[in-house]
C-alpha positions as CSV (number, residue, x, y, z in Angstrom):
1,X,0.0,0.0,0.0
2,X,1.2,3.5,-0.8
3,X,2.1,5.8,2.1
4,X,-0.3,8.7,1.6
5,X,-0.3,11.8,3.7
6,X,-3.4,14.0,3.6
7,X,-2.4,17.6,4.2
8,X,-4.7,20.5,5.0
9,X,-3.4,24.0,4.5
10,X,-5.5,26.4,6.6
11,X,-5.1,29.8,4.8
12,X,-6.5,32.1,7.5
13,X,-6.8,35.9,7.9
14,X,-5.3,36.8,11.3
15,X,-5.2,40.1,13.1
16,X,-2.0,41.3,14.8
17,X,-2.5,41.1,18.6
18,X,-5.9,39.5,18.5
19,X,-4.8,36.3,20.3
20,X,-8.3,35.0,21.1
21,X,-9.5,35.7,17.5
22,X,-6.4,34.1,16.0
23,X,-6.8,31.1,18.3
24,X,-10.4,30.7,17.2
25,X,-9.2,30.6,13.6
26,X,-6.8,27.7,14.6
27,X,-9.5,25.8,16.4
28,X,-11.9,26.1,13.4
29,X,-9.2,25.1,11.0
30,X,-8.3,22.1,13.1
31,X,-11.9,21.0,13.2
32,X,-12.4,21.5,9.5
33,X,-9.3,19.5,8.7
34,X,-10.2,16.7,11.1
35,X,-13.6,16.6,9.4
36,X,-11.8,16.2,6.1
37,X,-9.8,13.3,7.5
38,X,-6.5,15.1,7.2
39,X,-3.4,13.7,8.9
40,X,-1.8,17.2,9.2
41,X,-3.2,20.7,9.2
42,X,-0.8,23.6,8.6
43,X,-1.3,27.3,9.6
44,X,0.6,30.4,8.4
45,X,3.6,32.1,9.9
46,X,3.1,33.7,13.3
47,X,-0.5,32.5,13.4
48,X,-1.2,33.4,17.0
49,X,0.4,36.9,17.0
50,X,-0.6,37.9,13.5
51,X,2.1,39.1,11.0
52,X,4.0,41.4,11.3
53,X,3.8,42.1,15.1
54,X,6.6,44.6,14.9
55,X,7.4,46.4,18.1
56,X,4.7,44.6,20.0
57,X,7.3,41.8,20.2
58,X,9.3,44.1,22.5
59,X,6.6,43.9,25.1
60,X,7.1,41.0,27.5
61,X,3.3,40.9,28.2
62,X,2.7,40.4,24.5
63,X,5.1,37.4,24.4
64,X,3.5,36.0,27.6
65,X,0.0,36.3,26.1
66,X,1.2,34.6,22.9
67,X,2.6,31.6,24.8
68,X,-0.4,31.4,27.0
69,X,-2.8,31.1,24.1
70,X,-0.4,28.6,22.4
71,X,-0.7,26.4,25.5
72,X,-4.5,26.7,25.4
73,X,-4.7,25.9,21.7
74,X,-2.3,22.9,21.9
75,X,-4.5,21.2,24.5
76,X,-7.4,21.1,22.0
77,X,-5.4,19.6,19.1
78,X,-6.0,15.9,19.2
79,X,-6.8,13.3,16.6
80,X,-4.7,15.3,14.1
81,X,-1.2,16.8,13.9
82,X,-0.8,20.6,13.4
83,X,1.8,23.2,12.6
84,X,1.1,26.6,14.2
85,X,3.2,29.8,14.1
86,X,4.1,31.7,17.3
87,X,6.8,33.7,19.0
88,X,9.0,31.4,21.1
89,X,11.1,32.6,24.0
90,X,14.3,31.0,25.2
91,X,17.6,32.7,25.6
92,X,16.1,35.2,23.1
93,X,13.0,35.6,20.9
94,X,12.4,33.4,17.9
95,X,10.0,33.4,15.0
96,X,8.8,29.8,15.5
97,X,6.6,26.9,14.4
98,X,5.2,24.4,16.8
99,X,4.5,20.9,15.6
100,X,1.6,19.7,17.8
101,X,0.2,16.2,18.2
102,X,-1.9,14.5,21.0
103,X,-2.4,17.8,22.8
104,X,1.3,18.6,23.2
105,X,4.1,20.3,21.3
106,X,6.4,17.6,19.9
107,X,8.8,19.8,18.0
108,X,9.7,23.4,17.4
109,X,11.4,25.1,14.5
110,X,13.1,28.5,14.8
111,X,13.3,30.5,11.6
112,X,16.8,30.4,10.4
113,X,16.8,33.1,7.7
114,X,15.4,36.4,9.0
115,X,14.5,38.8,6.2
116,X,15.7,42.4,6.7
117,X,14.9,44.2,3.5
118,X,12.0,46.0,1.9
119,X,9.0,45.6,4.3
120,X,10.8,43.2,6.5
121,X,12.6,44.0,9.8
122,X,12.9,40.7,11.5
123,X,16.5,41.1,12.6
124,X,15.3,43.8,14.9
125,X,13.1,41.4,16.9
126,X,14.3,37.8,16.5
127,X,17.4,35.7,16.7
128,X,18.0,33.2,13.9
129,X,17.4,29.5,14.6
130,X,20.4,27.1,14.5
131,X,19.0,23.6,14.4
132,X,16.8,21.8,11.8
133,X,14.6,18.8,12.7
134,X,12.2,16.3,11.1
135,X,9.1,14.6,12.5
136,X,8.0,11.1,11.5
137,X,4.2,11.2,11.4
138,X,2.3,8.0,10.3
139,X,5.5,6.6,8.9
140,X,6.2,9.7,6.8
141,X,9.1,12.0,7.5
142,X,8.3,15.7,7.5
143,X,10.5,18.8,7.8
144,X,9.1,22.1,8.9
145,X,10.5,25.5,8.2
146,X,9.4,29.1,7.9
147,X,8.9,31.5,5.0
148,X,12.3,32.9,4.1
149,X,14.0,29.5,5.0
150,X,12.7,28.0,1.8
151,X,13.9,30.8,-0.5
152,X,17.5,29.8,0.0
153,X,18.7,26.8,-2.0
154,X,21.1,25.7,0.8
155,X,18.6,26.5,3.6
156,X,16.9,24.2,6.0
157,X,15.0,22.4,3.2
158,X,18.2,21.2,1.8
159,X,19.5,19.6,5.1
160,X,16.1,18.4,6.1
161,X,15.6,16.5,2.9
162,X,19.1,15.3,2.5
163,X,20.4,14.6,6.0
164,X,17.0,14.3,7.8
165,X,15.4,12.2,5.0
166,X,12.3,14.5,4.9
167,X,9.9,13.3,2.2
168,X,7.6,16.3,2.8
169,X,8.6,19.9,3.6
170,X,6.1,22.1,5.3
171,X,6.7,25.8,5.0
172,X,4.6,28.2,6.9
173,X,4.7,31.7,5.5
174,X,3.5,35.3,5.6
175,X,4.6,36.3,2.1
176,X,3.2,39.8,1.1
177,X,1.9,40.4,-2.4
178,X,3.3,42.5,-5.2
179,X,2.7,42.4,-8.9
180,X,4.5,39.4,-10.5
181,X,5.3,37.7,-7.3
182,X,2.8,34.8,-7.5
183,X,4.4,33.2,-10.5
184,X,7.9,33.8,-9.3
185,X,7.1,32.3,-5.9
186,X,5.5,29.2,-7.4
187,X,8.5,28.7,-9.7
188,X,10.8,29.0,-6.7
189,X,8.9,26.4,-4.7
190,X,8.8,24.1,-7.7
191,X,12.6,24.4,-8.0
192,X,13.0,23.5,-4.3
193,X,10.7,20.5,-4.8
194,X,12.6,19.2,-7.8
195,X,16.1,19.9,-6.6
196,X,15.5,18.2,-3.2
197,X,13.2,15.4,-4.6
198,X,10.7,16.4,-1.9
199,X,7.0,17.2,-1.6
200,X,6.5,20.9,-0.6
201,X,3.4,22.1,1.3
202,X,3.4,25.9,1.5
203,X,0.8,27.6,3.7
204,X,0.6,31.3,3.2
205,X,-1.3,34.0,5.1
206,X,-4.1,35.9,3.6
207,X,-5.5,39.4,4.4
208,X,-4.5,43.0,4.8
209,X,-2.3,44.3,7.6
210,X,-1.5,48.0,7.5
211,X,0.3,48.6,4.2
212,X,0.8,44.9,3.4
213,X,-1.5,42.5,1.6
214,X,-1.1,38.7,1.9
215,X,-2.5,36.9,-1.1
216,X,-3.0,33.4,0.1
217,X,-2.3,31.2,-2.9
218,X,-1.1,28.3,-0.7
219,X,0.4,25.4,-2.6
220,X,1.2,21.7,-2.5
221,X,3.8,20.6,-5.1
222,X,4.9,17.0,-5.7
223,X,8.6,16.0,-5.9
224,X,8.7,16.9,-9.6
225,X,7.6,20.4,-8.9
226,X,4.1,20.0,-10.2
227,X,1.4,21.9,-8.4
228,X,-1.2,19.4,-7.1
229,X,-3.2,21.7,-4.9
230,X,-3.7,25.5,-5.0
231,X,-5.4,27.8,-2.5
232,X,-7.7,30.6,-3.5
233,X,-6.3,34.0,-4.1
234,X,-7.1,36.8,-1.6
235,X,-9.5,34.9,0.5
236,X,-9.5,32.3,3.3
237,X,-9.4,28.7,2.2
238,X,-8.7,25.2,3.4
239,X,-6.6,23.4,0.8
240,X,-6.5,19.6,0.8
241,X,-4.1,17.3,-0.9
242,X,-3.1,13.7,-0.8
243,X,0.6,13.3,-1.3
244,X,2.5,10.0,-2.0
245,X,5.7,9.7,0.1
246,X,6.6,6.4,-1.7
247,X,7.0,8.3,-5.0
248,X,9.7,10.4,-3.3
249,X,11.5,7.3,-2.2
250,X,11.4,5.7,-5.6
251,X,12.9,8.7,-7.4
252,X,15.6,9.2,-4.8
253,X,16.7,5.6,-5.3
254,X,17.8,6.6,-8.8
255,X,19.7,9.7,-7.7
256,X,23.3,8.8,-7.1
257,X,24.3,12.3,-6.0
258,X,22.3,12.1,-2.8
259,X,24.7,9.8,-0.9
260,X,27.7,12.0,-1.8
261,X,25.9,15.2,-0.8
262,X,24.7,13.7,2.4
263,X,28.2,12.5,3.4
264,X,29.6,16.0,2.6
265,X,27.1,17.7,4.8
266,X,27.6,15.2,7.6
267,X,31.4,15.8,7.4
268,X,30.7,19.5,7.8
269,X,28.9,18.8,11.0
270,X,25.3,19.2,9.7
271,X,22.9,17.3,11.9
272,X,19.1,17.1,11.8
273,X,17.2,16.1,14.8
274,X,14.6,13.3,14.3
275,X,11.4,13.1,16.3
276,X,9.3,9.9,15.8
277,X,5.6,10.2,16.6
278,X,4.4,7.1,14.7
279,X,7.0,5.1,12.7
280,X,4.5,2.7,11.0
281,X,2.2,3.9,8.3
282,X,-1.5,3.1,8.8
283,X,-3.7,3.4,5.8
284,X,-6.8,5.4,6.4
285,X,-10.1,4.6,4.8
286,X,-11.1,7.7,2.9
287,X,-12.0,8.9,-0.5
288,X,-9.1,10.5,-2.5
289,X,-8.9,14.3,-2.6
290,X,-9.4,15.7,-6.0
291,X,-10.3,19.4,-5.8
292,X,-8.7,20.5,-9.0
293,X,-6.8,23.7,-9.5
294,X,-8.5,27.1,-9.6
295,X,-8.2,29.3,-12.7
296,X,-5.4,31.8,-12.5
297,X,-6.4,35.4,-12.2
298,X,-5.5,37.8,-15.0
299,X,-3.0,40.5,-14.1
300,X,-5.6,43.3,-13.7
301,X,-8.0,41.2,-11.7
302,X,-5.1,40.1,-9.4
303,X,-4.2,43.7,-8.6
304,X,-7.8,44.7,-8.1
305,X,-8.5,41.8,-5.7
306,X,-5.4,42.8,-3.7
307,X,-6.6,46.4,-3.5
308,X,-10.1,45.4,-2.4
309,X,-8.7,43.0,0.3
310,X,-6.2,45.6,1.6
311,X,-8.8,48.4,1.8
312,X,-11.5,46.3,3.5
313,X,-9.2,44.7,6.1
314,X,-7.5,48.0,6.9
315,X,-10.9,49.6,7.6
316,X,-12.4,46.7,9.6
317,X,-9.2,45.8,11.5
318,X,-8.9,49.4,12.7
319,X,-12.5,49.3,14.1
320,X,-14.2,51.4,11.4
321,X,-17.5,50.5,9.7
322,X,-17.9,53.3,7.1
323,X,-15.7,55.3,4.9
324,X,-16.0,58.7,3.2
325,X,-14.2,60.0,0.2
326,X,-14.2,63.1,-2.1
327,X,-15.8,62.4,-5.4
328,X,-14.6,64.7,-8.1
329,X,-15.9,63.2,-11.4
330,X,-12.4,62.0,-12.2
331,X,-11.1,58.5,-12.7
332,X,-9.0,58.2,-9.5
333,X,-11.9,59.0,-7.1
334,X,-14.2,56.8,-9.2
335,X,-11.9,53.8,-8.9
336,X,-11.5,54.4,-5.2
337,X,-15.3,54.5,-4.7
338,X,-15.7,51.2,-6.7
339,X,-13.0,49.6,-4.6
340,X,-14.7,50.8,-1.4
341,X,-18.0,49.4,-2.4
342,X,-16.6,46.0,-3.3
343,X,-14.6,45.9,-0.1
344,X,-17.3,47.1,2.3
345,X,-20.7,47.3,0.6
346,X,-22.5,50.3,-0.8
347,X,-24.2,51.1,2.5
348,X,-20.9,51.6,4.1
349,X,-19.5,54.2,1.6
350,X,-20.3,57.9,1.6
351,X,-19.1,60.3,-1.1
352,X,-18.8,64.0,-0.9
353,X,-19.0,66.2,-3.9
354,X,-17.4,69.6,-3.1
355,X,-17.8,72.0,-6.1
356,X,-16.1,75.3,-6.4
357,X,-16.7,78.1,-8.9
358,X,-14.2,76.4,-11.2
359,X,-16.1,73.0,-11.1
360,X,-17.6,72.0,-14.5
361,X,-21.1,70.8,-14.9
362,X,-19.7,67.6,-16.4
363,X,-17.8,66.9,-13.2
364,X,-21.0,67.3,-11.2
365,X,-23.0,65.1,-13.6
366,X,-20.3,62.4,-13.6
367,X,-20.1,62.4,-9.8
368,X,-23.9,62.1,-9.4
369,X,-24.1,59.3,-12.0
370,X,-21.2,57.5,-10.3
371,X,-22.9,57.6,-6.9
372,X,-26.2,56.6,-8.4
373,X,-24.7,53.6,-10.2
374,X,-22.9,52.4,-7.1
375,X,-25.8,53.0,-4.9
376,X,-23.8,55.1,-2.4
377,X,-24.9,58.2,-0.5
378,X,-23.7,61.5,-2.1
379,X,-23.3,64.7,0.0
380,X,-23.0,67.9,-1.9
381,X,-21.1,70.6,0.0
382,X,-20.2,73.7,-2.1
383,X,-16.9,75.3,-1.1
384,X,-17.2,78.6,-2.8
385,X,-18.4,80.5,0.3
386,X,-15.5,79.1,2.4
387,X,-13.0,79.7,-0.4
388,X,-14.2,83.4,-0.5
389,X,-13.9,83.7,3.2
390,X,-10.3,82.4,3.1
391,X,-9.3,84.7,0.4
392,X,-10.9,87.7,2.1
393,X,-9.1,86.8,5.3
394,X,-5.8,86.5,3.5
395,X,-6.3,89.5,1.2
396,X,-4.5,92.1,3.4
397,X,-1.5,89.7,3.8
398,X,-1.4,88.7,0.1
399,X,-1.9,92.3,-1.1
400,X,0.3,93.1,-4.1
401,X,0.9,89.5,-5.0
402,X,-0.6,87.7,-8.0
403,X,-2.9,84.7,-7.6
404,X,-0.9,81.4,-7.8
405,X,-0.5,78.0,-6.3
406,X,-1.3,79.2,-2.8
407,X,-4.9,80.0,-3.8
408,X,-5.2,76.8,-5.8
409,X,-4.1,74.7,-2.8
410,X,-6.7,76.5,-0.7
411,X,-9.4,74.6,-2.5
412,X,-7.9,71.2,-1.9
413,X,-7.3,72.1,1.8
414,X,-10.9,73.2,2.3
415,X,-12.0,69.9,0.8
416,X,-9.7,68.0,3.1
417,X,-10.9,69.9,6.1
418,X,-14.6,69.1,5.2
419,X,-13.8,65.4,4.8
420,X,-12.0,65.3,8.2
421,X,-15.0,67.2,9.8
422,X,-17.3,64.5,8.5
423,X,-14.9,61.8,9.8
424,X,-14.8,63.4,13.3
425,X,-18.5,63.9,13.5
426,X,-19.7,60.5,12.2
427,X,-16.7,58.2,12.8
428,X,-16.1,57.6,9.1
429,X,-12.6,56.8,7.8
430,X,-11.5,59.2,5.1
431,X,-10.1,57.5,2.0
432,X,-7.7,59.6,-0.1
433,X,-7.7,59.1,-3.8
434,X,-4.3,60.0,-5.1
435,X,-2.4,57.4,-7.3
436,X,1.2,56.4,-7.1
437,X,2.3,58.6,-10.1
438,X,1.0,61.7,-8.4
439,X,2.4,60.8,-5.0
440,X,5.8,60.0,-6.4
441,X,6.3,63.4,-8.0
442,X,4.5,65.4,-5.3
443,X,1.5,66.3,-7.4
444,X,-0.8,66.6,-4.4
445,X,-1.6,69.0,-1.6
446,X,-0.3,68.6,1.9
447,X,-3.2,68.9,4.4
448,X,-5.5,68.8,1.4
449,X,-6.1,65.7,-0.9
450,X,-3.4,63.9,1.1
451,X,-5.5,64.2,4.3
452,X,-7.1,60.9,5.3
453,X,-6.8,57.5,6.9
454,X,-6.0,55.3,4.0
455,X,-4.8,55.9,0.5
456,X,-6.5,53.1,-1.5
457,X,-4.5,53.4,-4.8
458,X,-1.3,54.9,-3.5
459,X,0.6,51.9,-5.0
460,X,-1.2,52.0,-8.4
461,X,0.5,54.1,-11.1
462,X,-1.7,56.3,-13.3
463,X,-1.1,54.1,-16.3
464,X,-2.8,51.2,-14.4
465,X,-5.7,53.2,-13.0
C-alpha cells in the first residue's frame, strides 16, 4: 500500500495582537481539517500573533500572552497533527513553528533566515534558529521551516531533505503580495521540490495588515515540482491534498548524487534532529482528494483583488464601519469609490462632492451618476463661500501678490478639512484618492487631498488606474 499523507493548509486571515480571535481561527481550521480526515493541518507564519507584530514583540506581556494562548490551543489539538506559528522565548526571541500532536508540542522550528529588506525588519526582533529537525508522522518524514527559510537553496529544506530524509517539507509563510510575485514564488517552490526530490506544502497567510496584503495562494507541489493543490487568491481557504511519500523514495533511489551530498554535509557537522511520533504507516479509509486547480487570475484582476482586500481589512481591523471620500468626477476618485463598495458594501460608503466656482457641470453630472450607479450616498457641499472667506481673510496679507498655487491649494485644503470634519462627527474613515504617479512626484496638496486615513490606490500608477 502507498504511504499517503493528507495535508490540509489552513489559509487564514489573522489580526495582529488578537490572540483569542487568531486562536479561534486555529480551532476552526483544526476542526475542518479533522472533518476532512486530514493527517496534518498547517497554519501560516506567526499564526497566533498575526504578522507582522513589529514592536509589540518588544513587550514582555505580548510574548506572555502569545505563549499562554499557544498552550490553550495545543491542548485542544487531538486526533490530528498541526503546525502553528508563534513567537518562542528561550535565551532570546524566535519566529517559531510548533508541531503539535496529541495535545502537546512535539517539536519546534526556529526560523533560520530572518529577512531584513523591503517591508521586513525581523533582525530587529528575533534571533535566527540554528537547528533543523524532522518529525515522523504516520511513517512519513516531515520537515518544517518558515517562510524565508525555503527561499535559500542551501537553507533548512536542503538539510532536512538530505540529512533528515524528509519526504515532505512544510513551509509556513506570511509572504506579502506584489505584482508578478505569484508566478515567481510558485516557480521558486517548484525548484526546491525538484532539486530536493521532496514534496512541498506551502501555507501562506491571507489578508491585509496595514500597508501589506497577503495573497494566500497556498500550494502543494509534488517531488517533480508539479502543483497538485492550489489555495484561493485573496480569501481564506482550506486546501486539501493527498501526497504520495513512496513516490519520493522511488525517485531518490535513482539519484546517485544524494549519498555523496549527504556525506559531505555530515562531514561539515550538519545534523538534523529526528522526532518519531508514529513510525509505522497506517492506511486510512477515505476517498481520495481531487479538488482540481483554480483558474489563474489575469494581471488586472489580481491587482484589483489585492486592493479590495487591503482596503477592506484596513478599515475593519482598525475598528471602522464606514468610509467617506471626495468624489470629483475624475477617474481616481471613481476607482477608489468602486474599490470601497466592493470591499465594504455600498451602504458603508459615503461620497462628498465639493464643487467650487471652477467645477464644471460635467464633473457634477459624472459624480452624481457614479454615486447613483454604485448605490452610495452622495453629499454635496459647495466650497465657494469658504474659499471666498479664506481669500478675504488673507487679502491684506497677500496684497500686491498675484494669484498662484497658494490660492489653488486652498481649494484642496478646504475639501480635506470638510472630509475630516465628517470623519470626526460621524466616525467615518477618510479615503484619499491619489495614485502612485501623483504621490511619487508630489502632485498633491499637503493637508489637502493627502489628508485621510487610507490611500487606497497609493501603489497604483496612473497608467494602471
